C-alpha positions in Angstrom: 10.4 1.6 -1.6 12.1 0.5 -4.7 10.6 -1.9 -7.1 11.7 -2.3 -11.1 10.1 -5.9 -11.7 8.1 -8.1 -9.8 5.5 -8.1 -7.4 5.3 -7.1 -3.7 2.7 -7.6 -1.4 2.2 -5.7 1.8 -0.3 -6.6 4.8 -1.0 -3.7 7.3 -3.4 -4.1 10.5 -6.6 -3.8 10.6 -7.0 -0.2 12.2 -3.9 1.0 10.2 -4.3 4.2 7.5 -2.2 3.5 4.4 -1.0 6.6 2.6 0.3 6.0 -1.1 0.3 9.6 -2.6 4.4 9.5 -2.3 4.3 6.7 -4.7 5.3 7.1 -8.3 3.9 4.0 -10.5 5.1 3.5 -14.4 3.1 0.9 -15.7 0.8 -0.9 -13.3 -1.0 1.1 -10.7 -1.1 0.2 -6.7 -4.1 -2.1 -5.4 -5.1 -1.2 -2.3 -9.2 -0.8 -1.1 -9.5 1.9 1.7 -10.8 0.2 4.8 -14.5 1.3 5.0 -14.6 1.0 9.0 -11.2 1.7 10.3 -10.6 3.2 13.9 -9.3 6.1 15.2 -5.9 6.3 16.8 -4.3 3.3 14.2 -0.9 3.4 12.7 -0.5 5.5 9.7 1.9 4.2 7.1 3.5 6.3 4.6 4.8 4.3 0.9 6.5 6.5 -1.2 9.4 5.6 -3.8 9.1 4.4 -7.6 7.7 1.4 -9.2 8.5 0.5 -13.1 6.8 -2.5 -14.4 5.9 -4.2 -10.9 2.6 -4.6 -9.2 2.1 -3.4 -5.3 -0.6 -5.1 -3.4 -1.8 -3.8 0.1 -4.2 -5.5 2.3 -5.4 -5.3 5.9 -5.1 -8.5 8.3 -8.1 -9.9 8.7 -7.4 -10.3 12.4 
């Protein structure tokens, strides 16, 4: 992901595990709350890249 300014929103499956360790942020942090009750065997989603002044919001699908 390359994000200079603006915002990006990503919706992932309910049982997904999201790894944002490879994402470098400049000005703002990533908004992501880890699900407490995720099932094993769900997809692993890795987000890497660089953000300067933008904001990334990640949320799990409700259904």
